[in-house]
C-alpha positions as a Python dict, from the first residue, in 0.01 Angstrom:
ca = {
    (1, 'M'): (0, 0, 0),
    (2, 'L'): (-129, 97, 344),
    (3, 'R'): (155, -101, 498),
    (4, 'N'): (414, 75, 283),
    (5, 'A'): (267, 414, 371),
    (6, 'S'): (275, 326, 741),
    (7, 'E'): (638, 213, 715),
    (8, 'K'): (735, 537, 539),
    (9, 'T'): (557, 741, 805),
    (10, 'S'): (739, 549, 1080),
    (11, 'Q'): (1070, 605, 904),
    (12, 'R'): (1006, 980, 878),
    (13, 'I'): (916, 999, 1246),
    (14, 'T'): (1226, 799, 1339),
    (15, 'R'): (1448, 1030, 1132),
    (16, 'K'): (1296, 1339, 1297),
    (17, 'V'): (1343, 1193, 1645),
    (18, 'L'): (1703, 1102, 1570),
    (19, 'A'): (1765, 1449, 1430),
    (20, 'C'): (1623, 1609, 1745),
    (21, 'L'): (1832, 1383, 1967),
    (22, 'L'): (2146, 1463, 1768),
    (23, 'T'): (2077, 1837, 1788),
    (24, 'S'): (2021, 1814, 2164),
    (25, 'L'): (2343, 1618, 2209),
    (26, 'M'): (2540, 1875, 2011),
    (27, 'L'): (2395, 2155, 2223),
    (28, 'L'): (2491, 1973, 2541),
    (29, 'L'): (2843, 1915, 2415),
    (30, 'T'): (2891, 2278, 2317),
    (31, 'L'): (2721, 2428, 2624),
    (32, 'P'): (3041, 2464, 2833),
    (33, 'V'): (3196, 2673, 2554),
    (34, 'F'): (2922, 2935, 2591),
    (35, 'A'): (2871, 2897, 2966),
    (36, 'G'): (3143, 3142, 3066),
    (37, 'D'): (3291, 3468, 2944),
    (38, 'K'): (3584, 3688, 3037),
    (39, 'E'): (3365, 3940, 3218),
    (40, 'K'): (3237, 3666, 3450),
    (41, 'D'): (3595, 3546, 3502),
    (42, 'E'): (3693, 3899, 3606),
    (43, 'D'): (3390, 3914, 3838),
    (44, 'T'): (3515, 3594, 4005),
    (45, 'F'): (3856, 3757, 4062),
    (46, 'R'): (3686, 4066, 4203),
    (47, 'A'): (3475, 3859, 4440),
    (48, 'A'): (3781, 3659, 4548),
    (49, 'N'): (3962, 3983, 4635),
    (50, 'L'): (3674, 4090, 4860),
    (51, 'V'): (3653, 3745, 5023),
    (52, 'L'): (4020, 3733, 5117),
    (53, 'Q'): (4026, 4094, 5234),
    (54, 'G'): (3723, 4024, 5453),
    (55, 'L'): (3881, 3717, 5611),
    (56, 'L'): (4204, 3903, 5680),
    (57, 'N'): (4041, 4222, 5808),
    (58, 'D'): (3809, 4028, 6039),
    (59, 'K'): (4099, 3807, 6149),
    (60, 'G'): (3941, 3489, 6017),
    (61, 'I'): (4288, 3419, 5875),
    (62, 'S'): (4595, 3560, 6045),
    (63, 'L'): (4869, 3727, 5843),
    (64, 'D'): (5116, 3496, 6016),
    (65, 'V'): (4945, 3185, 5874),
    (66, 'L'): (4905, 3344, 5530),
    (67, 'S'): (5272, 3441, 5527),
    (68, 'K'): (5367, 3074, 5566),
    (69, 'A'): (5154, 2962, 5269),
    (70, 'D'): (5315, 2886, 4933),
    (71, 'C'): (4987, 2941, 4743),
    (72, 'V'): (4631, 3050, 4811),
    (73, 'L'): (4312, 2934, 4637),
    (74, 'I'): (4003, 3154, 4686),
    (75, 'L'): (3656, 3020, 4603),
    (76, 'P'): (3380, 3280, 4634),
    (77, 'N'): (3006, 3205, 4645),
    (78, 'V'): (3004, 2826, 4655),
    (79, 'K'): (2640, 2724, 4684),
    (80, 'K'): (2514, 2502, 4964),
    (81, 'F'): (2275, 2210, 4947),
    (82, 'G'): (2189, 1915, 5168),
    (83, 'I'): (2309, 1878, 5525),
    (84, 'G'): (2607, 2084, 5631),
    (85, 'I'): (2795, 2278, 5364),
    (86, 'G'): (2845, 2143, 5017),
    (87, 'G'): (2808, 2207, 4651),
    (88, 'S'): (2844, 2057, 4311),
    (89, 'G'): (3146, 2276, 4265),
    (90, 'G'): (3294, 2621, 4260),
    (91, 'R'): (3581, 2812, 4104),
    (92, 'G'): (3827, 3084, 4184),
    (93, 'P'): (4186, 3208, 4148),
    (94, 'L'): (4502, 3031, 4260),
    (95, 'L'): (4804, 3251, 4332),
    (96, 'C'): (5151, 3141, 4445),
    (97, 'R'): (5455, 3314, 4589),
    (98, 'G'): (5737, 3364, 4341),
    (99, 'G'): (6084, 3215, 4357),
    (100, 'Q'): (6215, 2864, 4402),
    (101, 'N'): (6140, 2868, 4774),
    (102, 'F'): (5813, 3065, 4748),
    (103, 'E'): (5967, 3376, 4901),
    (104, 'G'): (5881, 3632, 4634),
    (105, 'K'): (5582, 3842, 4540),
    (106, 'W'): (5247, 3689, 4451),
    (107, 'S'): (5193, 3553, 4103),
    (108, 'T'): (4942, 3619, 3829),
    (109, 'P'): (4626, 3424, 3924),
    (110, 'A'): (4520, 3106, 3743),
    (111, 'M'): (4154, 3006, 3749),
    (112, 'Y'): (4080, 2675, 3921),
    (113, 'S'): (3765, 2470, 3969),
    (114, 'V'): (3665, 2252, 4263),
    (115, 'G'): (3411, 1971, 4248),
    (116, 'G'): (3262, 1715, 4485),
    (117, 'M'): (3284, 1962, 4770),
    (118, 'S'): (3143, 1882, 5112),
    (119, 'A'): (3229, 2025, 5450),
    (120, 'G'): (3223, 1861, 5788),
    (121, 'L'): (3118, 2174, 5975),
    (122, 'Q'): (2786, 2351, 5925),
    (123, 'I'): (2822, 2728, 5957),
    (124, 'G'): (2501, 2834, 5787),
    (125, 'G'): (2421, 3066, 5501),
    (126, 'T'): (2290, 3016, 5150),
    (127, 'S'): (2636, 3036, 4998),
    (128, 'T'): (2984, 2999, 5136),
    (129, 'D'): (3322, 3146, 5052),
    (130, 'F'): (3626, 2923, 5088),
    (131, 'V'): (3995, 3001, 5116),
    (132, 'L'): (4251, 2721, 5084),
    (133, 'L'): (4611, 2779, 5188),
    (134, 'L'): (4863, 2545, 5024),
    (135, 'M'): (5134, 2493, 5283),
    (136, 'T'): (5386, 2258, 5118),
    (137, 'P'): (5576, 2253, 4786),
    (138, 'K'): (5458, 1894, 4741),
    (139, 'V'): (5091, 1986, 4726),
    (140, 'V'): (5164, 2284, 4503),
    (141, 'T'): (5331, 2050, 4253),
    (142, 'Q'): (5036, 1809, 4269),
    (143, 'I'): (4776, 2077, 4210),
    (144, 'L'): (4972, 2241, 3929),
    (145, 'N'): (5031, 1909, 3753),
    (146, 'G'): (4674, 1779, 3748),
    (147, 'K'): (4352, 1695, 3928),
    (148, 'T'): (4404, 1655, 4302),
    (149, 'K'): (4159, 1505, 4551),
    (150, 'M'): (4184, 1642, 4901),
    (151, 'G'): (4202, 1379, 5168),
    (152, 'T'): (4338, 1124, 4919),
    (153, 'D'): (4613, 1295, 4718),
    (154, 'A'): (4669, 1570, 4972),
    (155, 'T'): (4589, 1612, 5341),
    (156, 'A'): (4350, 1895, 5432),
    (157, 'A'): (4258, 2035, 5772),
    (158, 'A'): (4053, 2320, 5911),
    (159, 'G'): (4275, 2624, 5934),
    (160, 'P'): (4349, 2791, 6267),
    (161, 'G'): (4196, 3130, 6337),
    (162, 'A'): (4385, 3448, 6411),
    (163, 'T'): (4429, 3363, 6779),
    (164, 'A'): (4498, 2990, 6738),
    (165, 'A'): (4840, 2838, 6707),
    (166, 'S'): (4903, 2641, 6388),
    (167, 'A'): (4982, 2291, 6508),
    (168, 'T'): (4887, 2093, 6199),
    (169, 'D'): (5120, 1955, 5936),
    (170, 'A'): (4843, 1927, 5674),
    (171, 'D'): (4923, 2009, 5312),
    (172, 'I'): (4621, 2241, 5288),
    (173, 'L'): (4453, 2463, 5548),
    (174, 'T'): (4089, 2540, 5472),
    (175, 'Y'): (3866, 2829, 5579),
    (176, 'G'): (3500, 2906, 5520),
    (177, 'R'): (3277, 3211, 5554),
    (178, 'A'): (2899, 3240, 5541),
    (179, 'K'): (2700, 3555, 5626),
    (180, 'G'): (2985, 3705, 5821),
    (181, 'L'): (3060, 3389, 6019),
    (182, 'F'): (3414, 3258, 5980),
    (183, 'A'): (3528, 2907, 6063),
    (184, 'G'): (3788, 2652, 5972),
    (185, 'V'): (3627, 2374, 5766),
    (186, 'S'): (3728, 2032, 5644),
    (187, 'L'): (3691, 1980, 5268),
    (188, 'G'): (3785, 1615, 5237),
    (189, 'G'): (3685, 1464, 4904),
    (190, 'A'): (3692, 1785, 4701),
    (191, 'S'): (3877, 1762, 4369),
    (192, 'V'): (4084, 2058, 4250),
    (193, 'E'): (4192, 2116, 3890),
    (194, 'S'): (4284, 2396, 3652),
    (195, 'D'): (4000, 2568, 3463),
    (196, 'N'): (4175, 2573, 3127),
    (197, 'D'): (3886, 2737, 2940),
    (198, 'A'): (3875, 3033, 3178),
    (199, 'N'): (4252, 3072, 3169),
    (200, 'H'): (4243, 3082, 2788),
    (201, 'R'): (3974, 3352, 2799),
    (202, 'L'): (4165, 3557, 3055),
    (203, 'Y'): (4506, 3547, 2888),
    (204, 'G'): (4420, 3495, 2522),
    (205, 'K'): (4624, 3180, 2467),
    (206, 'T'): (4664, 2824, 2586),
    (207, 'L'): (4863, 2816, 2909),
    (208, 'T'): (4918, 2563, 3183),
    (209, 'A'): (4858, 2662, 3543),
    (210, 'T'): (5234, 2634, 3596),
    (211, 'D'): (5294, 2884, 3312),
    (212, 'I'): (5068, 3131, 3489),
    (213, 'V'): (5160, 3103, 3858),
    (214, 'R'): (5523, 2994, 3837),
    (215, 'G'): (5631, 3181, 3526),
    (216, 'T'): (5711, 3550, 3493),
    (217, 'S'): (5588, 3633, 3143),
    (218, 'V'): (5209, 3619, 3196),
    (219, 'Q'): (5064, 3953, 3299),
    (220, 'P'): (4751, 3960, 3517),
    (221, 'S'): (4419, 4093, 3394),
    (222, 'A'): (4274, 4410, 3547),
    (223, 'E'): (4099, 4237, 3839),
    (224, 'G'): (4380, 3986, 3870),
    (225, 'K'): (4628, 4270, 3914),
    (226, 'A'): (4415, 4419, 4192),
    (227, 'L'): (4418, 4083, 4371),
    (228, 'V'): (4797, 4051, 4336),
    (229, 'T'): (4848, 4406, 4465),
    (230, 'M'): (4629, 4341, 4767),
    (231, 'L'): (4819, 4024, 4859),
    (232, 'D'): (5157, 4191, 4814),
    (233, 'S'): (5046, 4475, 5040),
    (234, 'K'): (4943, 4230, 5314),
    (235, 'I'): (5253, 4014, 5304),
    (236, 'S'): (5577, 4195, 5230),
    (237, 'K'): (5802, 3895, 5288),
    (238, 'H'): (5778, 3521, 5345),
    (239, 'S'): (5803, 3422, 5712),
    (240, 'P'): (6046, 3140, 5800),
}
């Protein structure tokens, strides 16, 4: 009888442990659903606007270089850890020029995420803002169609400053800012992909990144519109 009672007690404990493990697993699986909200998405757009304006106003990025870009990806407040600059990831808006040859106005922004980020140049600060300029139609197609790893699927190089001549033929030019210090940085190894959950929150339906930045029917959110307006005011036409 004692043995039977002990077995029943063990079975009850096992069932409770399994139930706790199952509950924990379900919480982990559903966590990303509750991790973000539209207000935070809008805050990211707002921060991205300030980051790009700061880089342009302080001549960290020249208007001439920006005017040659087909798309721009802005990643505000990427946290740093370890040696140099890095992070487990970041996110921010991608905007592209309209038209077949990227000669039109700037598009509605699509939210993107970046993971596995590490930089080859230490510029200090507890967090870093990044701006990536997509310079070729090839890399735009890659990034719109799926996950892209810089340095493997696309070439990336530190972007030239306002007074430097652009002599690189890299697919992506990268810039970083920390505590007011601006520098071109290399982001080899970072993976870029569309943040589909955030885009669904922002626009209220399932859309691909291509639908958002290459289509004409998706209207920007309030903060997204401010970002588009700022870019259009900086670059009135695409430079040859």
